[in-house]
py3Dmol code that shows the C-alpha trace and the ligand (Angstrom):
import py3Dmol

protein = """\
ATOM      1  CA  MET A   1    -105.228  18.238 176.351  1.00  0.00           C
ATOM      2  CA  SER A   2    -107.182  14.960 175.762  1.00  0.00           C
ATOM      3  CA  ASP A   3    -105.558  11.684 176.735  1.00  0.00           C
ATOM      4  CA  SER A   4    -106.556   9.774 173.643  1.00  0.00           C
ATOM      5  CA  PRO A   5    -104.068  10.282 170.685  1.00  0.00           C
ATOM      6  CA  TRP A   6    -107.105   9.646 168.384  1.00  0.00           C
ATOM      7  CA  GLU A   7    -109.060  12.519 169.504  1.00  0.00           C
ATOM      8  CA  LEU A   8    -108.662  15.662 167.524  1.00  0.00           C
ATOM      9  CA  LEU A   9    -107.278  18.770 169.293  1.00  0.00           C
ATOM     10  CA  PRO A  10    -109.729  21.522 170.392  1.00  0.00           C
ATOM     11  CA  THR A  11    -110.506  23.929 167.600  1.00  0.00           C
ATOM     12  CA  ALA A  12    -110.091  27.282 169.295  1.00  0.00           C
ATOM     13  CA  SER A  13    -109.481  29.805 166.578  1.00  0.00           C
ATOM     14  CA  ASN A  14    -111.148  30.991 163.323  1.00  0.00           C
ATOM     15  CA  HIS A  15    -108.514  29.225 161.285  1.00  0.00           C
ATOM     16  CA  ALA A  16    -109.037  25.812 162.918  1.00  0.00           C
ATOM     17  CA  GLN A  17    -112.133  24.428 161.112  1.00  0.00           C
ATOM     18  CA  SER A  18    -111.150  25.005 157.620  1.00  0.00           C
ATOM     19  CA  LEU A  19    -107.571  23.679 158.157  1.00  0.00           C
ATOM     20  CA  ASP A  20    -109.042  20.564 159.792  1.00  0.00           C
ATOM     21  CA  GLY A  21    -111.301  20.104 156.858  1.00  0.00           C
ATOM     22  CA  LEU A  22    -108.669  20.260 154.374  1.00  0.00           C
ATOM     23  CA  TYR A  23    -106.525  17.905 156.451  1.00  0.00           C
ATOM     24  CA  ILE A  24    -109.356  15.316 156.811  1.00  0.00           C
ATOM     25  CA  LEU A  25    -110.066  15.558 153.138  1.00  0.00           C
ATOM     26  CA  LEU A  26    -106.364  15.028 152.214  1.00  0.00           C
ATOM     27  CA  THR A  27    -106.193  12.084 154.483  1.00  0.00           C
ATOM     28  CA  ALA A  28    -109.523  10.526 153.217  1.00  0.00           C
ATOM     29  CA  VAL A  29    -108.647  11.017 149.496  1.00  0.00           C
ATOM     30  CA  THR A  30    -104.978   9.780 149.818  1.00  0.00           C
ATOM     31  CA  GLY A  31    -106.156   6.793 152.013  1.00  0.00           C
ATOM     32  CA  ILE A  32    -108.932   5.700 149.529  1.00  0.00           C
ATOM     33  CA  SER A  33    -106.485   6.191 146.641  1.00  0.00           C
ATOM     34  CA  PHE A  34    -103.965   4.001 148.396  1.00  0.00           C
ATOM     35  CA  VAL A  35    -106.370   1.232 148.977  1.00  0.00           C
ATOM     36  CA  LEU A  36    -107.744   1.365 145.511  1.00  0.00           C
ATOM     37  CA  VAL A  37    -104.401   1.419 143.722  1.00  0.00           C
ATOM     38  CA  ILE A  38    -102.682  -1.275 145.871  1.00  0.00           C
ATOM     39  CA  GLY A  39    -105.845  -3.327 146.026  1.00  0.00           C
ATOM     40  CA  THR A  40    -106.197  -3.347 142.095  1.00  0.00           C
ATOM     41  CA  MET A  41    -102.589  -4.113 141.903  1.00  0.00           C
ATOM     42  CA  PHE A  42    -102.858  -7.287 144.163  1.00  0.00           C
ATOM     43  CA  TYR A  43    -106.067  -8.230 142.219  1.00  0.00           C
ATOM     44  CA  PHE A  44    -104.222  -8.182 139.036  1.00  0.00           C
ATOM     45  CA  MET A  45    -101.393 -10.044 140.210  1.00  0.00           C
ATOM     46  CA  TRP A  46    -103.559 -12.790 141.149  1.00  0.00           C
ATOM     47  CA  LYS A  47    -105.883 -12.645 138.209  1.00  0.00           C
ATOM     48  CA  TYR A  48    -103.117 -12.356 135.466  1.00  0.00           C
ATOM     49  CA  LYS A  49    -100.564 -14.596 137.101  1.00  0.00           C
ATOM     50  CA  MET A  50     -98.642 -16.656 134.429  1.00  0.00           C
ATOM     51  CA  LYS A  51    -100.287 -20.010 134.596  1.00  0.00           C
ATOM     52  CA  SER A  52     -98.042 -22.142 132.303  1.00  0.00           C
ATOM     53  CA  GLU A  53     -94.785 -21.645 130.372  1.00  0.00           C
ATOM     54  CA  ASP A  54     -96.719 -20.818 126.988  1.00  0.00           C
ATOM     55  CA  ASP A  55     -99.133 -18.470 128.741  1.00  0.00           C
ATOM     56  CA  LYS A  56     -99.343 -15.275 126.345  1.00  0.00           C
ATOM     57  CA  THR A  57     -99.472 -11.616 127.391  1.00  0.00           C
ATOM     58  CA  SER A  58    -102.596  -9.934 126.385  1.00  0.00           C
ATOM     59  CA  PRO A  59    -102.309  -8.205 123.069  1.00  0.00           C
ATOM     60  CA  LEU A  60    -104.519  -5.139 124.209  1.00  0.00           C
ATOM     61  CA  THR A  61    -102.505  -1.849 124.246  1.00  0.00           C
ATOM     62  CA  HIS A  62    -104.567   0.697 126.068  1.00  0.00           C
ATOM     63  CA  ASN A  63    -107.962   1.976 127.095  1.00  0.00           C
ATOM     64  CA  GLY A  64    -108.479   5.732 126.341  1.00  0.00           C
ATOM     65  CA  LYS A  65    -111.499   6.372 128.530  1.00  0.00           C
ATOM     66  CA  LEU A  66    -109.946   4.446 131.319  1.00  0.00           C
ATOM     67  CA  GLU A  67    -106.726   6.310 131.200  1.00  0.00           C
ATOM     68  CA  PHE A  68    -108.491   9.741 130.775  1.00  0.00           C
ATOM     69  CA  ALA A  69    -110.589   8.853 133.975  1.00  0.00           C
ATOM     70  CA  TRP A  70    -107.440   8.024 136.104  1.00  0.00           C
ATOM     71  CA  SER A  71    -105.708  11.247 135.141  1.00  0.00           C
ATOM     72  CA  ALA A  72    -108.768  13.506 135.239  1.00  0.00           C
ATOM     73  CA  ILE A  73    -110.221  12.493 138.630  1.00  0.00           C
ATOM     74  CA  PRO A  74    -106.945  12.926 140.556  1.00  0.00           C
ATOM     75  CA  ALA A  75    -106.316  16.196 138.734  1.00  0.00           C
ATOM     76  CA  ILE A  76    -109.661  17.502 139.893  1.00  0.00           C
ATOM     77  CA  PHE A  77    -108.853  16.561 143.573  1.00  0.00           C
ATOM     78  CA  LEU A  78    -105.342  18.159 143.286  1.00  0.00           C
ATOM     79  CA  MET A  79    -107.063  21.422 142.127  1.00  0.00           C
ATOM     80  CA  VAL A  80    -109.507  21.276 144.974  1.00  0.00           C
ATOM     81  CA  PHE A  81    -106.541  20.812 147.420  1.00  0.00           C
ATOM     82  CA  PHE A  82    -104.641  23.678 145.810  1.00  0.00           C
ATOM     83  CA  VAL A  83    -107.580  26.208 145.872  1.00  0.00           C
ATOM     84  CA  TRP A  84    -108.659  25.366 149.426  1.00  0.00           C
ATOM     85  CA  GLY A  85    -105.038  25.445 150.607  1.00  0.00           C
ATOM     86  CA  GLU A  86    -104.395  28.649 148.635  1.00  0.00           C
ATOM     87  CA  LEU A  87    -107.536  30.460 150.081  1.00  0.00           C
ATOM     88  CA  ASP A  88    -106.582  29.383 153.692  1.00  0.00           C
ATOM     89  CA  PHE A  89    -102.956  30.564 153.072  1.00  0.00           C
ATOM     90  CA  VAL A  90    -104.141  33.991 151.819  1.00  0.00           C
ATOM     91  CA  LYS A  91    -106.199  34.323 154.849  1.00  0.00           C
ATOM     92  CA  LEU A  92    -103.611  33.188 157.217  1.00  0.00           C
ATOM     93  CA  SER A  93    -101.205  35.797 155.831  1.00  0.00           C
ATOM     94  CA  SER A  94    -103.461  38.791 155.877  1.00  0.00           C
ATOM     95  CA  PRO A  95    -104.496  40.028 159.319  1.00  0.00           C
ATOM     96  CA  PRO A  96    -107.258  42.330 159.463  1.00  0.00           C
ATOM     97  CA  ALA A  97    -106.421  46.107 159.855  1.00  0.00           C
ATOM     98  CA  ASP A  98    -107.819  46.538 163.354  1.00  0.00           C
ATOM     99  CA  SER A  99    -106.127  43.579 164.865  1.00  0.00           C
ATOM    100  CA  ILE A 100    -104.580  43.955 168.408  1.00  0.00           C
ATOM    101  CA  ASP A 101    -100.872  44.052 168.252  1.00  0.00           C
ATOM    102  CA  ILE A 102     -98.786  41.944 170.543  1.00  0.00           C
ATOM    103  CA  HIS A 103     -94.969  41.681 170.326  1.00  0.00           C
ATOM    104  CA  VAL A 104     -93.422  38.050 170.800  1.00  0.00           C
ATOM    105  CA  THR A 105     -89.742  37.455 171.355  1.00  0.00           C
ATOM    106  CA  GLY A 106     -88.250  34.089 171.330  1.00  0.00           C
ATOM    107  CA  GLN A 107     -84.897  33.377 173.033  1.00  0.00           C
ATOM    108  CA  LYS A 108     -83.145  30.351 174.510  1.00  0.00           C
ATOM    109  CA  TRP A 109     -85.319  29.139 176.142  1.00  0.00           C
ATOM    110  CA  TYR A 110     -88.472  31.124 176.676  1.00  0.00           C
ATOM    111  CA  TRP A 111     -90.958  33.373 175.088  1.00  0.00           C
ATOM    112  CA  THR A 112     -91.595  37.017 175.893  1.00  0.00           C
ATOM    113  CA  PHE A 113     -94.988  38.570 175.225  1.00  0.00           C
ATOM    114  CA  GLU A 114     -94.974  42.293 175.562  1.00  0.00           C
ATOM    115  CA  TYR A 115     -98.097  44.375 175.521  1.00  0.00           C
ATOM    116  CA  PRO A 116     -97.929  48.090 174.542  1.00  0.00           C
ATOM    117  CA  GLY A 117     -97.504  50.360 177.432  1.00  0.00           C
ATOM    118  CA  ARG A 118     -96.967  47.501 180.035  1.00  0.00           C
ATOM    119  CA  PRO A 119     -93.768  47.467 181.945  1.00  0.00           C
ATOM    120  CA  VAL A 120     -92.994  43.727 182.110  1.00  0.00           C
ATOM    121  CA  ALA A 121     -93.657  40.743 179.831  1.00  0.00           C
ATOM    122  CA  ALA A 122     -96.788  38.675 180.597  1.00  0.00           C
ATOM    123  CA  THR A 123     -96.489  35.638 183.048  1.00  0.00           C
ATOM    124  CA  THR A 124     -98.789  33.321 184.913  1.00  0.00           C
ATOM    125  CA  GLU A 125     -98.351  30.904 187.541  1.00  0.00           C
ATOM    126  CA  VAL A 126     -98.744  27.231 186.574  1.00  0.00           C
ATOM    127  CA  GLU A 127     -98.428  24.011 188.723  1.00  0.00           C
ATOM    128  CA  ASP A 128     -95.953  23.799 191.554  1.00  0.00           C
ATOM    129  CA  GLY A 129     -95.524  27.556 191.745  1.00  0.00           C
ATOM    130  CA  GLU A 130     -93.557  27.475 188.348  1.00  0.00           C
ATOM    131  CA  ILE A 131     -94.015  30.624 186.254  1.00  0.00           C
ATOM    132  CA  ALA A 132     -94.671  30.543 182.451  1.00  0.00           C
ATOM    133  CA  PRO A 133     -94.835  33.139 179.830  1.00  0.00           C
ATOM    134  CA  LEU A 134     -98.567  34.049 179.193  1.00  0.00           C
ATOM    135  CA  LEU A 135    -100.262  35.316 176.044  1.00  0.00           C
ATOM    136  CA  VAL A 136    -103.615  36.890 176.978  1.00  0.00           C
ATOM    137  CA  VAL A 137    -106.113  37.369 174.180  1.00  0.00           C
ATOM    138  CA  PRO A 138    -109.700  38.356 173.993  1.00  0.00           C
ATOM    139  CA  LYS A 139    -112.244  35.989 172.584  1.00  0.00           C
ATOM    140  CA  GLY A 140    -113.706  36.906 169.131  1.00  0.00           C
ATOM    141  CA  GLN A 141    -111.131  39.605 168.267  1.00  0.00           C
ATOM    142  CA  ALA A 142    -108.394  39.561 165.773  1.00  0.00           C
ATOM    143  CA  VAL A 143    -104.894  39.441 167.276  1.00  0.00           C
ATOM    144  CA  ARG A 144    -101.713  39.879 165.365  1.00  0.00           C
ATOM    145  CA  LEU A 145     -98.360  38.669 166.913  1.00  0.00           C
ATOM    146  CA  THR A 146     -95.178  40.422 165.601  1.00  0.00           C
ATOM    147  CA  MET A 147     -92.352  37.996 166.299  1.00  0.00           C
ATOM    148  CA  THR A 148     -88.713  38.089 166.357  1.00  0.00           C
ATOM    149  CA  SER A 149     -85.830  36.136 168.094  1.00  0.00           C
ATOM    150  CA  LYS A 150     -82.858  37.382 169.910  1.00  0.00           C
ATOM    151  CA  ASP A 151     -80.587  34.463 169.062  1.00  0.00           C
ATOM    152  CA  VAL A 152     -81.348  31.359 166.865  1.00  0.00           C
ATOM    153  CA  ILE A 153     -84.422  30.286 165.022  1.00  0.00           C
ATOM    154  CA  HIS A 154     -87.361  29.132 167.038  1.00  0.00           C
ATOM    155  CA  SER A 155     -90.857  28.444 165.840  1.00  0.00           C
ATOM    156  CA  PHE A 156     -93.980  29.655 167.544  1.00  0.00           C
ATOM    157  CA  TYR A 157     -96.858  27.065 167.523  1.00  0.00           C
ATOM    158  CA  ILE A 158    -100.296  26.973 169.031  1.00  0.00           C
ATOM    159  CA  PRO A 159    -101.789  23.563 168.257  1.00  0.00           C
ATOM    160  CA  ALA A 160    -105.372  24.503 169.379  1.00  0.00           C
ATOM    161  CA  PHE A 161    -105.306  27.507 167.046  1.00  0.00           C
ATOM    162  CA  ARG A 162    -103.605  25.699 163.997  1.00  0.00           C
ATOM    163  CA  VAL A 163    -101.143  28.552 163.580  1.00  0.00           C
ATOM    164  CA  LYS A 164     -97.317  28.049 163.522  1.00  0.00           C
ATOM    165  CA  LYS A 165     -94.531  30.247 162.224  1.00  0.00           C
ATOM    166  CA  ASP A 166     -90.775  30.443 162.475  1.00  0.00           C
ATOM    167  CA  VAL A 167     -89.339  33.307 164.586  1.00  0.00           C
ATOM    168  CA  VAL A 168     -86.166  34.381 163.171  1.00  0.00           C
ATOM    169  CA  PRO A 169     -83.273  36.679 164.518  1.00  0.00           C
ATOM    170  CA  GLY A 170     -82.858  39.922 162.529  1.00  0.00           C
ATOM    171  CA  ARG A 171     -86.421  40.135 161.013  1.00  0.00           C
ATOM    172  CA  TYR A 172     -90.092  40.041 162.067  1.00  0.00           C
ATOM    173  CA  THR A 173     -92.606  37.295 161.235  1.00  0.00           C
ATOM    174  CA  TYR A 174     -96.328  37.453 161.928  1.00  0.00           C
ATOM    175  CA  VAL A 175     -99.333  35.153 162.755  1.00  0.00           C
ATOM    176  CA  TRP A 176    -102.763  36.210 163.344  1.00  0.00           C
ATOM    177  CA  PHE A 177    -105.875  34.491 164.750  1.00  0.00           C
ATOM    178  CA  GLU A 178    -109.201  35.097 166.186  1.00  0.00           C
ATOM    179  CA  ALA A 179    -109.655  32.780 169.308  1.00  0.00           C
ATOM    180  CA  THR A 180    -113.133  31.141 169.333  1.00  0.00           C
ATOM    181  CA  GLU A 181    -113.099  29.272 172.802  1.00  0.00           C
ATOM    182  CA  LEU A 182    -112.377  30.428 176.273  1.00  0.00           C
ATOM    183  CA  GLY A 183    -109.630  28.678 178.293  1.00  0.00           C
ATOM    184  CA  ASP A 184    -105.846  27.989 178.401  1.00  0.00           C
ATOM    185  CA  PHE A 185    -104.098  26.363 175.603  1.00  0.00           C
ATOM    186  CA  PRO A 186    -100.436  25.363 175.272  1.00  0.00           C
ATOM    187  CA  VAL A 187     -97.778  27.094 173.155  1.00  0.00           C
ATOM    188  CA  PHE A 188     -94.669  25.094 171.934  1.00  0.00           C
ATOM    189  CA  CYS A 189     -91.479  25.877 170.171  1.00  0.00           C
ATOM    190  CA  THR A 190     -91.270  23.505 167.146  1.00  0.00           C
ATOM    191  CA  GLU A 191     -87.792  24.249 165.954  1.00  0.00           C
ATOM    192  CA  TYR A 192     -85.014  22.581 167.645  1.00  0.00           C
ATOM    193  CA  CYS A 193     -83.120  25.429 169.320  1.00  0.00           C
ATOM    194  CA  GLY A 194     -80.676  23.762 171.730  1.00  0.00           C
ATOM    195  CA  ASP A 195     -80.659  21.893 175.098  1.00  0.00           C
ATOM    196  CA  GLU A 196     -83.918  23.123 176.621  1.00  0.00           C
ATOM    197  CA  HIS A 197     -85.965  23.263 173.359  1.00  0.00           C
ATOM    198  CA  SER A 198     -88.501  20.918 174.670  1.00  0.00           C
ATOM    199  CA  SER A 199     -89.259  23.078 177.811  1.00  0.00           C
ATOM    200  CA  MET A 200     -89.732  26.298 175.675  1.00  0.00           C
ATOM    201  CA  LEU A 201     -93.410  26.350 176.617  1.00  0.00           C
ATOM    202  CA  ALA A 202     -95.917  29.134 177.175  1.00  0.00           C
ATOM    203  CA  VAL A 203     -99.597  29.428 177.801  1.00  0.00           C
ATOM    204  CA  VAL A 204    -102.159  31.160 175.736  1.00  0.00           C
ATOM    205  CA  ARG A 205    -105.260  32.380 177.649  1.00  0.00           C
ATOM    206  CA  VAL A 206    -108.501  33.249 175.900  1.00  0.00           C
ATOM    207  CA  VAL A 207    -110.685  35.560 177.995  1.00  0.00           C
ATOM    208  CA  GLU A 208    -113.838  37.478 177.556  1.00  0.00           C
ATOM    209  CA  PRO A 209    -113.267  40.806 175.832  1.00  0.00           C
ATOM    210  CA  GLU A 210    -114.550  42.793 178.757  1.00  0.00           C
ATOM    211  CA  ASP A 211    -112.105  41.129 181.098  1.00  0.00           C
ATOM    212  CA  TYR A 212    -109.100  41.551 178.611  1.00  0.00           C
ATOM    213  CA  LYS A 213    -107.666  44.753 179.987  1.00  0.00           C
ATOM    214  CA  ALA A 214    -107.757  43.560 183.659  1.00  0.00           C
ATOM    215  CA  GLU A 215    -106.312  40.211 182.766  1.00  0.00           C
ATOM    216  CA  VAL A 216    -103.455  41.861 180.886  1.00  0.00           C
ATOM    217  CA  ALA A 217    -102.615  44.304 183.712  1.00  0.00           C
ATOM    218  CA  ALA A 218    -102.659  41.429 186.163  1.00  0.00           C
ATOM    219  CA  ALA A 219    -100.345  39.249 184.052  1.00  0.00           C
ATOM    220  CA  THR A 220     -97.839  42.148 183.310  1.00  0.00           C
ATOM    221  CA  THR A 221     -97.394  43.097 187.037  1.00  0.00           C
ATOM    222  CA  LEU A 222     -94.310  41.801 188.598  1.00  0.00           C
ATOM    223  CA  GLU A 223     -94.177  43.419 192.072  1.00  0.00           C
ATOM    224  CA  GLN A 224     -93.210  42.399 195.602  1.00  0.00           C
ATOM    225  CA  GLY A 225     -96.439  41.274 197.182  1.00  0.00           C
ATOM    226  CA  GLU A 226     -97.689  42.374 200.661  1.00  0.00           C
ATOM    227  CA  GLY A 227     -95.828  40.307 203.227  1.00  0.00           C
ATOM    228  CA  GLU A 228     -93.481  38.894 200.828  1.00  0.00           C
ATOM    229  CA  SER A 229     -89.833  39.119 201.623  1.00  0.00           C
ATOM    230  CA  LEU A 230     -87.288  40.513 199.060  1.00  0.00           C
ATOM    231  CA  GLU A 231     -85.833  36.973 198.612  1.00  0.00           C
ATOM    232  CA  GLN A 232     -89.200  35.529 198.068  1.00  0.00           C
ATOM    233  CA  PHE A 233     -90.020  38.235 195.386  1.00  0.00           C
ATOM    234  CA  GLY A 234     -86.722  37.501 193.854  1.00  0.00           C
ATOM    235  CA  GLU A 235     -87.534  33.913 193.471  1.00  0.00           C
ATOM    236  CA  LYS A 236     -90.587  34.870 191.483  1.00  0.00           C
ATOM    237  CA  VAL A 237     -88.292  37.145 189.377  1.00  0.00           C
ATOM    238  CA  TYR A 238     -85.784  34.220 188.785  1.00  0.00           C
ATOM    239  CA  LYS A 239     -88.669  32.157 187.434  1.00  0.00           C
ATOM    240  CA  ALA A 240     -90.547  35.037 185.567  1.00  0.00           C
ATOM    241  CA  PHE A 241     -87.359  35.760 183.691  1.00  0.00           C
ATOM    242  CA  ALA A 242     -86.690  32.006 183.238  1.00  0.00           C
ATOM    243  CA  CYS A 243     -83.277  32.289 184.735  1.00  0.00           C
ATOM    244  CA  ASN A 244     -83.875  28.598 185.807  1.00  0.00           C
ATOM    245  CA  SER A 245     -83.634  27.385 182.090  1.00  0.00           C
ATOM    246  CA  CYS A 246     -79.840  28.052 182.325  1.00  0.00           C
ATOM    247  CA  HIS A 247     -78.864  28.429 186.181  1.00  0.00           C
ATOM    248  CA  ASN A 248     -79.452  26.056 188.825  1.00  0.00           C
ATOM    249  CA  THR A 249     -80.238  27.160 192.384  1.00  0.00           C
ATOM    250  CA  ASP A 250     -77.396  24.929 193.797  1.00  0.00           C
ATOM    251  CA  ALA A 251     -73.891  25.097 192.842  1.00  0.00           C
ATOM    252  CA  THR A 252     -74.123  22.587 189.760  1.00  0.00           C
ATOM    253  CA  ARG A 253     -73.575  23.816 186.295  1.00  0.00           C
ATOM    254  CA  LYS A 254     -76.350  23.871 183.710  1.00  0.00           C
ATOM    255  CA  VAL A 255     -75.746  26.065 180.537  1.00  0.00           C
ATOM    256  CA  GLY A 256     -74.441  28.837 182.960  1.00  0.00           C
ATOM    257  CA  PRO A 257     -72.876  28.511 186.440  1.00  0.00           C
ATOM    258  CA  GLY A 258     -75.126  27.522 189.289  1.00  0.00           C
ATOM    259  CA  PHE A 259     -76.231  30.215 191.688  1.00  0.00           C
ATOM    260  CA  GLY A 260     -75.824  28.266 194.915  1.00  0.00           C
ATOM    261  CA  GLY A 261     -72.898  29.711 197.080  1.00  0.00           C
ATOM    262  CA  LEU A 262     -72.024  32.094 194.330  1.00  0.00           C
ATOM    263  CA  TYR A 263     -72.350  35.407 196.236  1.00  0.00           C
ATOM    264  CA  GLY A 264     -68.916  36.405 197.636  1.00  0.00           C
ATOM    265  CA  LYS A 265     -67.044  33.718 195.836  1.00  0.00           C
ATOM    266  CA  SER A 266     -64.003  34.395 193.570  1.00  0.00           C
ATOM    267  CA  GLU A 267     -64.800  33.530 190.077  1.00  0.00           C
ATOM    268  CA  ASN A 268     -62.046  32.620 187.529  1.00  0.00           C
ATOM    269  CA  LEU A 269     -62.777  34.368 184.295  1.00  0.00           C
ATOM    270  CA  ALA A 270     -62.133  33.212 180.740  1.00  0.00           C
ATOM    271  CA  ASP A 271     -59.447  35.808 180.123  1.00  0.00           C
ATOM    272  CA  GLY A 272     -57.411  34.572 183.114  1.00  0.00           C
ATOM    273  CA  SER A 273     -58.331  37.223 185.635  1.00  0.00           C
ATOM    274  CA  SER A 274     -60.599  36.724 188.608  1.00  0.00           C
ATOM    275  CA  VAL A 275     -63.462  38.724 190.044  1.00  0.00           C
ATOM    276  CA  GLU A 276     -65.241  38.708 193.441  1.00  0.00           C
ATOM    277  CA  ALA A 277     -69.020  37.810 192.848  1.00  0.00           C
ATOM    278  CA  ASP A 278     -70.578  40.786 194.636  1.00  0.00           C
ATOM    279  CA  GLU A 279     -73.677  42.840 193.861  1.00  0.00           C
ATOM    280  CA  ASN A 280     -71.894  44.857 191.097  1.00  0.00           C
ATOM    281  CA  TYR A 281     -70.583  41.754 189.357  1.00  0.00           C
ATOM    282  CA  ILE A 282     -74.050  40.101 189.497  1.00  0.00           C
ATOM    283  CA  ARG A 283     -75.792  43.196 188.272  1.00  0.00           C
ATOM    284  CA  GLU A 284     -73.327  43.504 185.438  1.00  0.00           C
ATOM    285  CA  SER A 285     -73.654  39.902 184.518  1.00  0.00           C
ATOM    286  CA  ILE A 286     -77.535  40.337 184.035  1.00  0.00           C
ATOM    287  CA  MET A 287     -77.331  43.681 182.142  1.00  0.00           C
ATOM    288  CA  GLU A 288     -74.171  42.938 180.179  1.00  0.00           C
ATOM    289  CA  PRO A 289     -73.603  39.210 180.363  1.00  0.00           C
ATOM    290  CA  ASN A 290     -70.666  39.100 177.922  1.00  0.00           C
ATOM    291  CA  ALA A 291     -68.674  41.628 179.953  1.00  0.00           C
ATOM    292  CA  LYS A 292     -67.131  38.918 182.037  1.00  0.00           C
ATOM    293  CA  ILE A 293     -67.244  35.236 181.107  1.00  0.00           C
ATOM    294  CA  VAL A 294     -66.620  32.579 183.731  1.00  0.00           C
ATOM    295  CA  ALA A 295     -63.810  30.306 182.796  1.00  0.00           C
ATOM    296  CA  GLY A 296     -65.140  27.119 181.093  1.00  0.00           C
ATOM    297  CA  TYR A 297     -68.351  28.761 179.767  1.00  0.00           C
ATOM    298  CA  THR A 298     -69.302  30.278 176.430  1.00  0.00           C
ATOM    299  CA  PRO A 299     -70.876  33.726 175.899  1.00  0.00           C
ATOM    300  CA  GLN A 300     -74.476  32.967 175.169  1.00  0.00           C
ATOM    301  CA  MET A 301     -76.564  34.687 177.687  1.00  0.00           C
ATOM    302  CA  PRO A 302     -78.904  37.530 176.290  1.00  0.00           C
ATOM    303  CA  SER A 303     -78.858  40.889 177.959  1.00  0.00           C
ATOM    304  CA  PHE A 304     -81.785  41.629 180.289  1.00  0.00           C
ATOM    305  CA  ALA A 305     -81.206  45.495 180.173  1.00  0.00           C
ATOM    306  CA  GLY A 306     -84.516  47.296 179.385  1.00  0.00           C
ATOM    307  CA  GLN A 307     -86.489  44.151 180.509  1.00  0.00           C
ATOM    308  CA  ILE A 308     -85.745  43.958 184.281  1.00  0.00           C
ATOM    309  CA  ASN A 309     -86.397  46.945 186.445  1.00  0.00           C
ATOM    310  CA  ASP A 310     -84.391  48.038 189.437  1.00  0.00           C
ATOM    311  CA  GLU A 311     -86.760  46.617 191.998  1.00  0.00           C
ATOM    312  CA  GLN A 312     -86.774  43.215 190.291  1.00  0.00           C
ATOM    313  CA  LEU A 313     -83.059  43.296 189.939  1.00  0.00           C
ATOM    314  CA  ASN A 314     -82.556  44.185 193.683  1.00  0.00           C
ATOM    315  CA  ALA A 315     -84.851  41.238 194.578  1.00  0.00           C
ATOM    316  CA  LEU A 316     -83.126  38.777 192.199  1.00  0.00           C
ATOM    317  CA  ILE A 317     -79.656  39.748 193.668  1.00  0.00           C
ATOM    318  CA  ALA A 318     -81.075  39.242 197.263  1.00  0.00           C
ATOM    319  CA  TYR A 319     -82.389  35.831 196.132  1.00  0.00           C
ATOM    320  CA  ILE A 320     -79.012  34.925 194.757  1.00  0.00           C
ATOM    321  CA  LYS A 321     -77.321  35.886 197.854  1.00  0.00           C
ATOM    322  CA  SER A 322     -79.616  33.674 199.935  1.00  0.00           C
ATOM    323  CA  LEU A 323     -78.675  30.556 197.894  1.00  0.00           C
ATOM    324  CA  LYS A 324     -76.071  28.394 199.600  1.00  0.00           C
TER     325      LYS A 324
END
"""
ligand_1 = """\
2
LIG
Cu -87.016 27.478 170.770
Cu -86.866 25.322 170.147
"""
view = py3Dmol.view(width=600, height=400)
view.addModel(protein, "pdb")
view.setStyle({"model": 0}, {"cartoon": {"style": "trace"}})
view.addModel(ligand_1, "xyz")
view.setStyle({"model": 1}, {"stick": {}})
view.zoomTo()
view.show()
């Protein structure tokens, strides 16, 4: 991203040029109109100021040609804005039939990008070993995102591509684009969705078409690496599934209870009973989060059943056990 707020964003998709053009035209026309109208007003205020008590108002009523001009010229501009906007809107809403389909799920507070036939959602390592959701797309090919939400309304926004669409629970919404520049670009959530809304980020990575398959395979593999301990792999899982957006690694509370010293502890539940936080309890809390709610918390965690596999789950539990 550029440092100067005056510099326009990179234009990295097939939609960007035209939308920028319309935006610049709108800004220019409304800016010039503003100066003309307000400037004329001040000029008339000065020119026709009442100079004395018996100063008479002009007897002129109207000027047909002038009034026609100030109605017709803005009307022409409005038609240009409408037709340009409508053409872009139709284009934005009609993905080509041969688009690559990728599933996007929004939930508090992360994005999941699922590729057909791949076992886990795509992620990438960003600075400081943090892990972010990753959307890999090939340059120059149409991509259609089929999007839905597991909880509240989110909004999927790639500024460099000039595409943005609400992601709504209980229905599918779509965006499509053809990326035109190689590189990494940020993805934002632009609908306020709760505490961690501002950190609901992801990365879109545009790669050469011939590298696409390999990049997707690399991004959708979450396995224990060579020489990596189960706990180290578990920490990766903890970040890849964005557990950190709700659970701290020490004992302090966030949206949910902290994981520090959790293992082996006796938890008081909302229904008045208590349970020992062993492997079975932790596993159940990941797969069926609403089965046992800890006293003082609300049931708002989504289930990870079908998303996390047994290896990852074991590693995650090992990691939680290691947190003191
Ligand atoms: Cu999701 Cu804001």
